[in-house]
N, C-alpha and C positions, 0 to 999 in steps of 0.2 A: 488682715491678722498681722500683728507685729512679730517679727522674727528675729532670732539670732542664727548665727552659722551652725548652731546644733540642732536647729529645727528641720531637720530633712527626714523624709520618709521613704520606705520602701514598701510597696503593695504588689500582691500578685493574684491573678485570676485565671482561672483554666479555661482556654477557649474552646468553644464548640466547634469551630471551623479553623484550620491552621491559618495564622496571620491575619485573623479577623479580632479587632480588639475586644477583650472581654473585661468588665469592671472588677478591679481588685476586690478581693472578698478576705484576703488574709494579709496581715503586716507583721513585717519582721524588725527586728531591732538589729540592723546591719548597716554597713556603709553603703553609699549609693555609687557603684563602680562600674555600671554598664558602659560600654564603649559603642559609638558610631563611626565607621570607618568608610570614607568615601574614596573609592579607588579609581584612578583615572588613567587613561592611555594617551600618549602623546604620539602624534604622526611622526613618522620617521623620513618623511619626504621634505623635499627643500624647494626653495624658491629663490631667485636671484634677488639679492639686496636684502635678504632677511637671515640675520644670524641668530636670532632669539625665537625660542618656541613660539609659535602663533597660537593665540587665545582660541581661535575657531577651529583649531587642529588639536585642541585638548578635550577629549571626550570622556564621558563616564563609561567605566568598565563593569564595577559592581559596587555594591553596597554590601558591607560586612558588619554584623552586630554580635557582640560577644561581651562577656563579663563574668566576673567571679562574685558571689555572694556568700560571706561569711556571717555565720551567727554562733551564739553559744545555745547548746541545745536546751531545752527547757521542757518541763512536765506537761504542757499544751502546745498544741499546734505544729508540733515537728513532723508528724504524718504526713502532712500536705507535701513537704519537700521530699520525704524519703519515696512516697509515691511517684513523684514527678521524676525521681533517679533510677528507681528500679522498675517501676511499670506495672507491677501486679502486688496486689493487696487483700487479705482478708481481715475482717473486723467482726469481732465477736464479744457479746458480754460475757465477763468472767461469773460463773453461777454464784447465786447468794451475795453478790456485792450490793451494797446500798450505802451512798448512791451507786449506780452502775458504772462499773469500771471495765474498760473496753480493752481487749487486746488485739492489737494490729500485728499482722505479720506479713512482712514485705519480702518479696522474692524478684529475682530478675526476670523480666519478661523474655519470652522465646518468639515474639512475633512483632514486627513492624505495626504501628509506629508507636514510639513513647507520645503521650499527651503534649500538647503544646500549651503554653502559658503568655500571659500579658504581665508584663513586669512596668509598673509605673514608680519612678522615681520623682519625688518633687524636693526641689532643690530652692534654698533660699537666696535672694539677692543680696549682696552687701547693704549695709545701711538700713536693716530692719524692712526690707522690702517683701513683697509677697511671694510665696512659693511658686516656682515654675515647674510644671509637670512636664516630664519627658516620658513618653509612654512607648515601650519596646514591645513589638509584637512577634509571635511565631518563635518564642523563646522555648527551646528544649535542652534538657539538662545531659550534658555531654560527659561528665564526672560528677562523683561525689566523695569527699574526703572526710573521714572522721578521725579526730586525734585527741590525746590528752596526755598530760604531764603532771609531776607531782606539783600539788599546791595550786593548780588553776582549774577553772571550769574547763569542760570539753568545748572542742571547737568543731564546726561541721561547714564545710565549703562546698558550694554547689557552682559548677562552671557551665555558664549558658553559651549556646549559640543561637542567634536570633535572626529574623528577617528584616525588620524595618524599625524605623522610630518616628512619631509624630509628635507634634507640640501642641496641637489644636484640641485635645482631649482634657477636660476640666478634671482638676485632681480630686480623687475619690477620698469621702471623708474617711479618716483612719479610725480604727478600733483595734484594741490589743486584748488578749486573755488576761483575765484576772485571776489572781492567786496562782501564777505559774511560777515554778522554781527551777533554778538551773542544776543541770546534773554536773557533778564535777569528779575530779580523778579521787576524792575521798570516798566517793560513794561505790568505788570501783571493787570488783572481783575479777581476776584474770587467771584462767587455768588452761593448761596443754596438756594434762596428765590424766589418762584413764580411757574408759569407753564413752563415747557420746551418746546420750539420749536426744533425738532432735525435739525441737518444739512442736507443739501441736498448736489448733487454733486458740486455745485457751490456757495451756500450761508452758511455762518456760523450758529451755533446754537446760540439760545438766551433763555434768562429767562425774565419772564414778572415782576419779582421784582428787586429791586435795588442791585447792586454788594455789597458785604460785605466790610467794612471797617477795619475789626479787625483781619485779618488773617496775621501772620508774617512768616509762613513757611509752607510749604505742601511737601507731597510726593505721588506719585501713582505708585503702583507695579503690573505689570501682570506676573503671573508664568504660563507658559505652562505646567510645570510638566511633562517634557520628560521622557520616561522610559529610564533605564539605562542598559538594557540587549541587547541582540543581539550578543552576543559572541559565535558565533556558529560554528560548524565543518567546517574548510575549510578557516576560516578566519585569521588564523595565529596569534590569540590572539588579532585581532582587531575587532571592531563592523562591522558586515556583511552586516548591514541594516540600513537605517535612522531610528533616534529614533521615536519612536511613541507618539503622543500627549496624555496627560493624561487630567484630568478635570482640566480646568483654574480656577486659584484663582486670584482675582483682590482685591486689598486691598490698603490701604492708610492712611495718618495721616495728620492733621492739628494742628496747634497751634493758638488759637484764644484769643485775649483779651476779658475779661469779660464785654462787653458793654451792653449786654441785654440778656434776657434768652431763646432765640430762640435754640441755640445749646443744652442747658441745657435741655429744655423740650422735645426736638426732642429725646434726649437720654433716658430720664425717661419714655415718652410714646412709644418708639421704633417707631418713626413715619419716615418713609422712605423720604428722601430728594433727589432732583436732586443736581448735582454739575458739574458747568462749570467753567473750568479755561482757561482764554484767554491771550494770550501773543502776543501783536500787536507792531512790530519794528517801529520806527518812520521813517524810511527812506521810501520814496515813491517810490514803483515800477512802477506804472502807474497813470499818474495824472487823467484818466479817468477809470472807472467812480469813481468819488469821491475820489480821491487819495488813490488808493488801495496799501495797505502795506503788508509785509510779516507777517504771522501769524501762531502760534502754538497753537492748541486748544484741550483741552481735555474734552469730553463731557460724562456724566455719568447720566443716567436717575433716578437711585435708588440706595442710599446707606443708610446703617443703622449704627449709631454711636455705637462704644462700650465702651464710656466712654467720658469724666468723668464729675462729678459735680464740680463746682467751690470750691476751698479752698483758704484760706488767703496766702499771699506771703511774709510774713514778713515786710509789710509796702510798698513792690513794686507793681507795677501793677498786678493785678490778671488776669493768663492766664490758659486756658484750653488746655491740650495736648489730642487731641482726635483722636484716631484709628477709622478706620471705614472699612466696608466690602461692596463690589459692587455686587448687586444681579440682576438677570434677573427677571424684574417684570411682565413680561408676557405681556406688552402691547406696549414697545418701540420694534423697530426692532432690535435693538442691545443693548447689556448690556454696551459697551462702544464705541466711536468713537474717533479717534485721526485725527484732521484735520490740514493740513498743506499747507499754501499758500507760493508760491515761483516762481522764475523764472526758475527753473529746467524743463525741457521739459519732463524728465521721472524721476520716483522714483529712 
């Protein structure tokens, strides 16, 4: 195949056994940025007449695989990455839809381990050369970040930790969803006012208060804080077991124009707020019931703001750059839900 430097691909397959290569089944429009790091140890001992490190005293310490994958979330295929990062998903048909629209509800797993994945990046050689497959095995999602800002598509980044890379597995044939559309900031509604009604298996979450009209950007980050140990005897310098879940950290940030004192006072008084971010694409998936569309919704029952009080902005509109942390409030069933409505029959 004749190629240009634009003709790279990223495919992912779920592994049945940790570290055993799986054939990629999903392909994403993302940069190929996985890294393979050979770490070595050098002997600290000396021999007369040898002032330079000796080659046969430079030994393998361990192999580390990691990398970030950034995509623009679309109306098809996204559930695969959400499940990889959060670990638990329900998938149900919304009643009376035709064609059938599915609602996936993703939540944080409470048990080891997350599923592991094989990531295959196929990179073109310079000069129209054939694509070269780099196949990374034992990849697990260490974190996921979802963000958006005025005028742009949303972005989703998964940070992976892996076990190994091989170069002798043939490139899988690529295939991409048809008629998938991007979620953008234009599709967004962001609310933090009122009482939260949690999502169900087929219904979206809602807030009793009105949506905010002063948010210009946001980010939500979920860190699984996977352990980085497991380089045990018999592993040949590679991790010999799946990464173990750590204490999850869920954080985020919004930029808000200073239109009222609700966010200022919530910060001063350390009042917990709900947060619901809903992105509804305008394309109708099913006329019944009520023009069902594709949706990406992030639902958080309780955040505490970490700043800031407003300050002047040199005569420009005053904004607040507000970091927040997500907490388990002891009342909601989950600290975070991510809901995805799609024509995909499976995540």
